[in-house]
Each structure stands twice: as C-alpha cells, then as structure tokens.
C-alpha positions in Angstrom: 33.8 14.1 -8.7 32.7 14.3 -12.3 29.2 14.5 -13.5 28.0 13.0 -16.8 25.3 15.0 -18.5 22.4 12.7 -19.2 21.4 12.3 -22.8 17.8 12.0 -24.0 18.4 8.4 -24.7 19.5 7.7 -21.1 16.4 9.5 -19.7 14.1 7.6 -22.1 15.8 4.4 -21.0 15.2 5.2 -17.3 11.6 6.0 -18.1 11.2 2.6 -19.9 12.8 0.7 -17.1 10.4 2.4 -14.6 7.5 1.5 -16.8 8.6 -2.1 -16.9 9.0 -2.3 -13.2 5.5 -0.8 -12.8 4.1 -3.5 -15.2 5.8 -6.2 -13.1 4.4 -4.7 -9.9 0.9 -4.9 -11.4 1.3 -8.4 -12.9 2.7 -10.0 -9.7 -0.6 -10.4 -7.8 -2.5 -11.2 -11.0 -0.1 -14.0 -12.0 -0.2 -15.4 -8.5 -4.0 -15.9 -8.9 -3.9 -17.5 -12.4 -0.7 -19.5 -12.7 -0.6 -23.1 -11.4 0.9 -23.4 -8.0 4.0 -25.4 -7.3 3.4 -28.4 -5.0 4.5 -27.1 -1.7 2.8 -28.7 1.3 1.0 -26.3 3.6 1.1 -23.4 1.1 -2.2 -22.6 -0.6 -3.2 -20.0 -3.2 -3.9 -17.4 -0.4 -0.3 -17.7 0.7 1.0 -17.2 -2.8 -1.3 -14.2 -3.3 -0.1 -12.7 0.0 3.6 -13.1 -1.0 2.9 -11.4 -4.3 2.2 -8.3 -2.4 5.8 -8.1 -1.3 6.9 -8.5 -4.9 4.5 -5.7 -5.9 5.8 -3.4 -3.2 9.5 -4.1 -4.1 8.9 -3.4 -7.8 7.0 -0.2 -7.1 9.8 1.1 -4.9 12.4 0.2 -7.5 10.4 2.1 -10.1 10.3 5.1 -7.8 14.1 4.9 -7.3 14.7 4.8 -11.0 12.5 7.8 -11.6 14.0 9.8 -8.7 17.6 9.1 -9.9 16.7 10.2 -13.5 14.9 13.3 -12.2 17.9 14.2 -10.0 20.2 13.9 -13.0 18.5 16.8 -14.7 18.2 19.0 -11.6 21.9 19.7 -10.9 23.2 22.0 -8.2 24.5 25.3 -9.5 24.7 26.0 -13.2 23.5 23.5 -15.7 24.5 22.9 -19.3 23.2 24.0 -22.7 19.9 22.2 -23.4 19.2 21.4 -19.7 16.0 23.4 -19.6 14.7 21.8 -22.8 15.4 18.3 -21.3 13.6 19.4 -18.1 10.6 20.6 -20.2 10.4 17.3 -21.9 11.1 14.8 -19.1 10.0 16.2 -15.7 6.3 15.8 -16.6 7.0 12.3 -17.8 8.8 11.4 -14.6 6.1 12.9 -12.4 3.2 11.2 -14.3 3.5 7.8 -12.6 4.1 9.1 -9.1 0.5 8.5 -7.9 0.4 5.1 -9.6 3.6 4.0 -7.8 2.3 5.4 -4.5 -0.9 3.4 -4.9 1.0 0.2 -6.0 3.1 0.5 -2.9 0.1 0.8 -0.6 -1.9 -2.0 -2.4 1.2 -4.2 -2.4 1.7 -3.7 1.3 -2.0 -4.5 2.0 -1.9 -7.6 -0.1 1.3 -8.6 1.6 -0.2 -8.2 5.0 -3.8 -9.3 4.5 -3.9 -11.1 1.1 -4.4 -14.6 2.5 -7.3 -13.6 4.8 -10.1 -13.8 2.1 -8.8 -17.2 1.1 -8.7 -18.4 4.7 -12.2 -17.2 5.3 -13.5 -18.9 2.2 -11.8 -22.2 3.0 -13.1 -22.1 6.7 -16.7 -22.0 5.6 
C-alpha cells in the first residue's frame, strides 16, 4: 500500500471543507426557523426545526471525520518525511481548534433532533 504525503494545499483544503460543514451545521436550525415552510399537511414549524437537528448532527460528524482524516495523514506510523514536523507544527493546532465546537454542535443537534418540536407544541397547545 502506498502512502501519499499530504501537501499544505491538501491540508488547507481539508480545513476549509471542515469549516464549511461546521457553518452548514450552524445554519441548519437557523434556516429552519426563518425560511418559508413547504406546504406539507401535518408538518408544522416545530417539526421542521426538530428535523434540522438531524442535519446539524450529520454535518458536525462529517466535519469531525474530515479533520480526523487530515490529522491522521500527518501522523504516520514509523518514520515520516522531510518537512513533516513543520506541517504538524502548522496544522495540528488548526485541526484541534474546532474540536469543542464540533462536540457542542453534535450535542445541540441531537437535542434539537429529539426535543426541538416540544416548545412549538407547548406554545400551540396554549
């Protein structure tokens, strides 16, 4: 099995993809509250908001996967290559920075997914 040494461009690309996925994870519940709803009988805004939690969770987990894969590409088994330590010095801290945000988005997305419709149902019941 051959291993391709990652270039700085590849690692920056992975970081940008992860940032885009994080942004989508944050925007999903916000957009579900502000965009007009499609006319589906029996599905109210609370239902859409609850479903947006699943989207948030999926995008957060995808962002984590992209970061883990990029991080593993610069932590090889055995000897590395010339310039590996410099790459690690630059990128490991950038890959570790969004870890808590992704963790929080996964939890918040799961809670919205499970309980996001309840505030809307309580409000409409009164």
